[in-house]
C-alpha positions in Angstrom: 28.1 18.8 21.3 27.4 15.6 19.4 23.9 14.9 18.3 22.2 11.6 17.3 20.7 11.5 13.9 18.0 8.9 13.6 17.5 7.3 10.2 14.6 4.9 10.0 14.3 2.0 7.6 11.9 3.9 5.3 14.1 7.0 5.2 16.9 5.7 3.0 17.6 8.9 1.2 20.9 10.8 1.5 18.9 14.0 1.4 16.5 13.2 4.1 15.8 16.1 6.5 17.6 14.9 9.6 20.8 14.2 7.6 20.7 17.6 6.0 20.6 19.2 9.5 23.4 17.1 10.9 27.2 17.7 10.9 29.3 14.9 9.4 32.4 15.4 11.5 30.4 15.7 14.8 27.2 13.8 14.8 26.4 10.1 14.9 23.8 8.5 12.6 21.7 5.8 14.4 20.2 3.0 12.4 18.8 -0.2 13.9 17.1 -3.4 13.1 14.8 -3.9 16.1 12.3 -6.4 17.2 9.5 -4.0 17.8 9.5 -2.6 14.3 10.0 -6.1 12.8 7.1 -7.7 14.7 4.3 -5.1 15.6 2.5 -6.9 12.8 3.7 -10.2 11.4 5.4 -8.7 8.4 6.0 -10.7 5.2 9.5 -12.2 5.4 10.3 -10.6 2.0 9.5 -7.2 3.4 11.7 -7.7 6.5 14.6 -8.9 4.3 14.2 -6.0 1.8 14.3 -3.5 4.6 17.2 -4.9 6.5 19.3 -5.4 3.4 18.5 -1.9 2.1 19.3 -0.4 5.5 22.7 -2.2 5.7 23.6 -1.0 2.2 22.5 2.5 2.9 24.5 2.6 6.2 27.6 1.5 4.3 27.0 4.3 1.7 26.7 6.9 4.5 30.1 5.7 6.0 31.7 6.1 2.5 30.3 9.7 2.5 32.1 10.4 5.8 29.3 9.9 8.3 29.8 8.2 11.7 27.1 5.4 11.7 26.1 3.4 14.8 24.3 0.5 13.2 22.6 -2.3 15.1 21.8 -5.6 13.6 18.8 -7.6 14.7 21.1 -10.4 16.2 23.5 -8.0 17.9 23.9 -9.1 21.5 23.3 -5.6 22.9 20.3 -4.8 20.7 17.8 -2.9 22.9 14.9 -4.2 20.8 13.2 -0.8 20.0 14.1 2.5 18.4 13.8 4.5 21.6 15.9 1.9 23.4 18.6 2.1 20.7 18.7 5.9 20.9 19.1 5.7 24.7 21.9 3.2 24.3 23.7 5.3 21.8 23.2 8.5 23.9 24.9 6.7 26.8 27.8 5.8 24.6 28.3 9.2 23.1 27.1 11.6 25.8 24.5 13.0 23.3 21.3 14.5 24.8 19.8 15.7 21.5 18.2 13.7 18.6 17.5 14.9 15.1 14.7 12.8 13.5 12.8 13.1 10.3 9.1 12.6 11.2 8.1 8.9 11.1 5.2 7.8 8.9 3.3 6.2 11.8 1.6 7.8 14.8 2.8 4.8 16.9 6.4 5.7 16.4 5.9 9.4 16.6 4.4 8.9 20.1 7.3 6.7 21.1 9.9 9.3 20.2 8.0 12.1 21.8 7.9 10.2 25.1 11.7 9.8 25.3 13.8 11.4 28.0 16.0 13.0 25.3 15.6 16.3 23.4 14.0 14.9 20.2 13.5 17.3 17.3 11.0 15.9 14.8 11.7 17.5 11.4 9.2 17.6 8.6 9.5 14.8 6.0 10.0 17.0 3.0 10.5 14.1 0.6 6.8 14.6 0.1 5.5 17.2 -2.2 2.6 18.5 0.0 3.4 19.5 3.6 0.9 19.0 6.5 0.2 22.7 6.5 -0.4 22.8 2.8 -2.8 19.9 3.0 -4.6 21.6 5.9 -4.9 24.8 3.9 -6.4 22.9 0.9 -8.8 20.9 3.1 -10.0 23.9 5.2 -13.7 24.7 4.6 -14.4 21.9 2.2 -17.4 19.7 2.9 -15.8 16.7 1.3 -12.2 15.9 0.5 -11.8 14.4 -2.9 -8.5 13.4 -4.4 -9.4 14.6 -7.9 -9.5 18.3 -6.8 -6.4 17.9 -4.7 -4.6 16.3 -7.6 -5.3 19.2 -9.8 -3.7 21.5 -7.3 -0.6 19.2 -7.3 -0.5 19.3 -11.1 -0.5 23.1 -10.9 2.2 23.1 -8.2 4.6 20.8 -9.9 3.8 21.8 -13.5 3.7 18.2 -14.5 1.7 17.6 -17.7 0.7 21.2 -17.9 0.5 23.8 -20.6 0.5 27.0 -18.6 -2.6 26.8 -16.4 -4.2 24.1 -18.5 -3.7 20.3 -18.5 -2.1 18.6 -21.5 -4.8 17.0 -23.6 -7.4 19.4 -22.2 -8.4 17.0 -19.5 -7.1 16.4 -16.0 -8.0 12.7 -15.9 -7.9 10.0 -18.5 -9.1 7.2 -16.2 -12.0 6.2 -18.5 -9.4 5.0 -21.0 -7.6 2.9 -18.3 -10.1 0.1 -17.6 -9.5 -2.6 -20.2 -9.0 -6.3 -19.4 -5.7 -7.9 -20.5 -4.9 -11.0 -22.4 -2.0 -13.4 -21.8 1.0 -12.3 -23.8 4.2 -14.4 -24.1 6.0 -11.4 -25.5 5.4 -9.1 -22.6 8.8 -8.1 -21.2 9.4 -9.9 -17.9 9.7 -8.2 -14.6 13.4 -7.5 -13.7 14.8 -9.6 -10.9 17.8 -8.6 -8.8 20.7 -10.9 -8.3 21.8 -11.9 -4.8 24.9 -10.7 -3.0 26.7 -11.3 0.3 24.7 -8.7 2.2 21.4 -10.0 1.0 22.4 -13.6 1.6 23.3 -12.9 5.2 20.0 -11.1 5.8 18.0 -13.9 4.2 19.6 -16.4 6.5 18.8 -14.2 9.5 15.1 -13.6 8.5 14.7 -17.3 7.8 15.9 -18.2 11.3 14.1 -15.5 13.2 10.7 -15.3 11.4 10.1 -18.9 10.4 6.3 -18.8 11.0 5.5 -15.5 9.3 3.0 -15.7 6.4 4.9 -15.5 3.1 7.6 -17.1 1.1 11.1 -15.6 1.7 12.8 -17.3 -1.3 13.3 -16.7 -4.1 14.0 -13.1 -3.4 14.1 -10.7 -6.3 13.6 -7.1 -5.0 16.3 -4.5 -5.6 17.9 -3.4 -2.4 19.8 -0.2 -3.1 19.3 3.0 -5.1 21.2 1.9 -8.2 18.9 -1.2 -8.4 15.8 0.9 -7.8 16.8 3.2 -10.6 17.2 0.2 -12.9 13.7 -1.0 -12.0 12.3 2.5 -12.7 14.1 2.7 -16.1 12.8 -0.8 -17.0 9.2 0.3 -16.2 9.5 3.5 -18.2 10.9 1.7 -21.2 9.0 -1.5 -21.3 5.8 -1.2 -19.3 4.6 2.4 -19.0 3.2 2.4 -22.6 0.7 -0.3 -21.6 0.2 0.7 -18.0 -2.7 3.1 -18.4 -4.9 0.9 -20.6 -4.4 -2.2 -18.5 -3.7 -1.0 -15.0 -7.0 -2.5 -13.7 -6.5 -5.9 -15.4 -5.8 -9.1 -13.5 -4.3 -12.3 -14.9 -3.6 -15.3 -12.7 -0.4 -16.3 -14.5 1.0 -12.7 -14.9 1.1 -10.9 -11.5 2.9 -7.8 -12.7 1.4 -7.1 -16.1 2.4 -3.5 -16.9 2.8 -2.3 -13.3 5.9 -0.6 -12.1 6.4 -2.4 -8.8 8.5 0.5 -7.5 6.2 1.5 -4.6 8.4 -0.2 -2.1 11.5 1.7 -3.4 9.6 5.0 -3.3 8.2 4.5 0.1 11.7 3.8 1.7 13.4 6.7 -0.1 15.4 4.8 -2.7 13.5 6.8 -5.3 11.8 10.2 -5.0 8.4 11.3 -6.3 9.5 14.0 -8.7 12.3 12.0 -10.3 9.8 9.2 -11.1 7.2 11.6 -12.4 9.6 13.6 -14.6 10.9 10.4 -16.2 7.3 9.4 -17.0 6.6 12.9 -18.3 9.7 12.8 -20.5 8.5 9.5 -22.0 5.3 11.2 -23.1 7.1 14.1 -24.6 9.5 11.8 -26.5 6.6 9.8 -27.9 7.5 6.6 -26.0 4.3 6.4 -23.9 0.7 7.7 -24.5 -0.8 10.4 -22.4 -3.4 8.2 -20.7 -0.7 6.0 -19.4 1.6 8.8 -18.2 -1.3 10.8 -16.6 -2.6 7.7 -14.8 0.8 6.9 -13.4 1.6 10.4 -12.3 -1.8 10.7 -10.7 -1.0 7.7 -8.5 2.1 9.5 -7.2 1.4 13.2 -6.9 -2.4 12.7 -6.5 -3.4 9.6 -4.6 -0.1 9.0 -2.7 0.1 12.6 -1.4 -3.6 12.7 -0.7 -3.8 9.7 1.5 -0.8 10.9 3.5 -2.6 14.2 4.0 -5.7 12.3 5.2 -3.7 10.1 7.6 -2.0 13.0 9.4 -5.0 15.2 9.3 -7.3 12.6 10.9 -4.9 11.8 13.7 -3.7 8.8 15.7 -7.2 7.1 16.0 -7.9 7.0 12.3 -6.6 3.5 11.7 -9.1 2.2 14.3 -12.2 3.6 12.5 -15.2 1.3 12.1 -18.1 3.4 10.8 -20.0 0.4 9.6 -19.7 -1.5 12.8 -18.2 -4.6 11.2 -17.0 -7.3 13.6 -16.3 -10.5 11.7 -12.9 -12.1 12.3 -10.6 -12.2 9.3 -11.2 -15.5 7.6 -8.4 -18.1 7.4 -8.4 -17.8 3.6 -6.5 -14.6 4.0 -3.7 -16.6 5.6 -3.7 -19.3 2.9 -6.4 -21.6 4.0 -8.0 -23.5 1.1 -10.9 -21.8 -0.7 -13.0 -22.7 -3.7 -13.0 -19.0 -4.7 -10.3 -18.8 -7.4 -10.0 -15.0 -7.3 -9.2 -15.1 -3.5 -6.9 -18.1 -3.9 -5.0 -16.4 -6.7 -4.5 -13.0 -5.0 -3.7 -14.4 -1.6 -1.3 -17.0 -3.2 0.4 -14.3 -5.1 0.7 -12.1 -2.0 2.2 -15.1 -0.1 4.8 -15.7 -2.8 5.6 -12.1 -3.8 4.6 -9.7 -1.0 2.9 -7.9 -3.9 -0.5 -7.4 -5.5 -1.5 -4.4 -7.5 -4.2 -1.9 -6.5 -7.2 -3.6 -8.1 -6.3 -7.0 -6.7 -6.2 -5.4 -3.3 -9.2 -3.2 -3.7 -11.7 -5.3 -5.7 -10.8 -8.9 -4.6 -9.4 -9.1 -1.1 -10.7 -5.8 0.0 -14.1 -6.1 -1.7 -14.7 -9.6 -0.1 -13.7 -8.4 3.4 -16.1 -5.4 3.1 -19.0 -7.5 1.8 -18.4 -10.2 4.5 -18.3 -7.6 7.3 -14.8 -8.3 8.5 -13.6 -6.0 11.3 -11.6 -3.2 9.5 -8.8 -3.3 12.0 -8.1 -6.9 11.2 -8.2 -6.1 7.5 -5.9 -3.1 8.1 -3.4 -5.1 10.0 -3.4 -7.8 7.3 -2.5 -5.4 4.5 0.1 -3.8 6.7 1.7 -7.1 7.3 1.7 -8.8 3.9 2.8 -6.2 1.4 6.4 -5.0 0.9 5.3 -1.5 0.2 3.0 -1.1 3.2 3.5 1.6 5.9 0.7 2.9 8.0 0.6 6.5 6.5 -0.2 5.0 3.1 -1.8 1.7 4.0 -4.4 2.9 6.5 -6.3 5.4 4.4 -6.2 3.0 1.5 -7.6 0.1 3.6 -9.6 1.8 6.4 -10.8 4.5 4.1 -11.0 3.5 0.4 -11.3 -0.3 0.7 -13.4 -0.8 3.9 -15.3 2.6 4.1 -14.6 2.4 7.8 -13.9 6.1 8.0 -17.5 6.8 7.0 -16.7 8.5 3.7 -13.7 10.7 4.4 -11.6 9.2 1.6 -14.4 8.1 -0.8 -18.0 9.0 -1.5 -19.2 5.4 -1.7 -18.0 1.9 -0.7 -16.1 0.0 -3.3 -18.3 -3.1 -3.5 -19.1 -5.2 -6.5 -20.6 -8.5 -7.4 -18.6 -11.1 -9.2 -19.3 -9.4 -12.6 -16.6 -6.8 -12.1 -13.9 -9.5 -11.3 -15.1 -11.5 -14.3 -14.9 -8.5 -16.6 -11.4 -7.5 -15.5 -9.7 -10.9 -15.0 -9.5 -14.5 -16.1 -10.0 -15.8 -12.5 -13.7 -16.8 -13.0 -13.0 -19.2 -15.9 -11.4 -21.8 -13.6 -13.4 -21.2 -10.5 -15.5 -23.8 -8.6 -18.3 -21.2 -8.5 -20.2 -19.8 -11.5 -20.0 -16.0 -11.7 -23.3 -15.7 -13.6 -25.2 -17.7 -10.9 -27.0 -15.4 -8.5 -28.4 -18.2 -6.3 -27.9 -21.9 -5.9 -25.1 -24.2 -4.9 -22.6 -22.8 -7.4 -23.6 -19.1 -7.0 -20.6 -16.8 -6.8 -20.2 -15.7 -3.2 -19.5 -12.2 -4.3 -23.0 -12.1 -5.9 -24.7 -13.3 -2.7 -22.7 -11.1 -0.3 -23.1 -8.0 -2.5 -26.8 -7.9 -1.9 -26.4 -8.9 1.7 -24.0 -5.9 2.3 -26.4 -3.5 0.6 -29.4 -4.6 2.6 -27.8 -4.7 6.0 -26.5 -1.1 5.3 -29.6 0.1 3.5 -30.3 3.0 5.9 -26.9 4.4 5.4 -26.6 4.1 1.6 -30.0 4.2 0.1 -30.0 7.9 -0.3 -26.4 8.0 -1.8 -26.9 9.1 -5.4 -24.1 6.7 -6.6 -25.9 3.7 -5.0 -29.6 4.4 -5.4 -29.8 2.4 -8.6 -28.5 -0.7 -6.8 -31.3 -0.5 -4.3 -33.9 0.0 -7.1 -32.6 -3.1 -8.8 -32.9 -5.1 -5.6 -36.4 -3.8 -4.9 -37.6 -4.9 -8.4 -36.5 -8.5 -7.7 -39.2 -11.1 -7.0 -39.6 -11.4 -3.2 -38.8 -15.2 -3.3 -35.6 -14.5 -5.1 -34.7 -11.7 -2.6 -35.3 -14.0 0.3 -33.2 -16.7 -1.3 -30.2 -14.4 -1.9 -30.1 -13.3 1.7 -30.7 -16.8 3.1 -27.9 -18.2 1.0 -25.6 -15.4 1.9 -26.2 -16.0 5.6 -25.5 -19.7 5.1 -22.3 -19.0 3.3 -21.1 -16.7 6.1 -22.0 -19.3 8.7 -19.9 -21.9 6.9 -17.0 -19.6 6.6 -17.2 -18.6 10.3 -17.2 -22.3 11.2 -14.0 -22.9 9.2 -15.6 -24.9 6.5 -14.2 -25.0 3.0 -15.9 -22.1 1.1 
């Protein structure tokens, strides 16, 4: 009897589990652009356009391979508006009572499929290198879960950058070599931009008409939208950018948003690229002398280490994880995250880049927008939903642990051993943002004091009971305690005044 095979927009891989279990001559592949998935957060228009275009092209490729595909466009008159609704509609058309589905990457959608009045089989998403059971086995009995030790196990499992049982270069991690600021370089090879086509043009018109008020600029649009394009983007990175990626991966320049970054996370997260093929190409670049070990190791660590680790955390912690708020923060997300004017140049640059490109690299997210939200005490759910909305590579399984866990410390330390907070000094060291800022990064108090400096101490003091005994933070408290009492009072008073102005909607 015919079965329905559900293929979601982030499962665009011909080898995805549900397709492997289906029968071409019998079963019907169901793909759908639906309102619930396009609007459960106000997604960046570029993200919606990327997904719809990639889905349409992937469905055409499946038809060429001999599959029967029931594809629903967002503007189809009979569109049911949700994934369960579309499955029920297609079941009524075909007489199918069974659905094969690869496990979604969000608890929200897993629950929706499990509640359906059809026989839904959720198959493991084996595009990932570490299964849920393997992660559970690794995590069992550990007092703390730290990515570094998980990463070593993944290196052993995959054999990447290994000499027998030992890591190449005699070290697992070369991160200490990967923290240098970058300088403007007119000869840095430009980020490759895809050309338009009829499918993309139609989707851009649709998204422009249906999502006119979403934060973000739809055009110009330069993302690749099929596997061939994703492979070209990967090859460009390996050839031109990987050699400098390691050393400068934490750097930020206001006129160079991509620097040496790959910008392939969105292709990897939807299935147009696979983890091992990416890592093997990077490893080959090291062995052929085209890229140094610190760059290749740092890049591979992001994929088989961090990416797999945060997925393990998301599914291990369960459906309530994204709502964590261990620090009790309750401030509303400031309007500056949605493009309101600000005198803080670092925030203005990163939010503006996000608006224009649906992209910011990990340090821009962690140490600028994430750092400020944490210092200011913004409610982590609002921060989480913002990141999920504005970035083209964001899906809850990867975004929530990065935001709720690493960025906002809202999980109480499951992902990291300390909150990622810093004063303006870090941003000044790793970027050129501070040179053209209204505020002065070296001022600790006064009218021109950098807000990161004020809020840094404000955060530490309001959470002193929680963090004063943390070995990695004790020195910060000792430094504060050595300050003159008058200065300490001034820092906290000015921080409160800044937050009050921000809450009132004043220009800050």
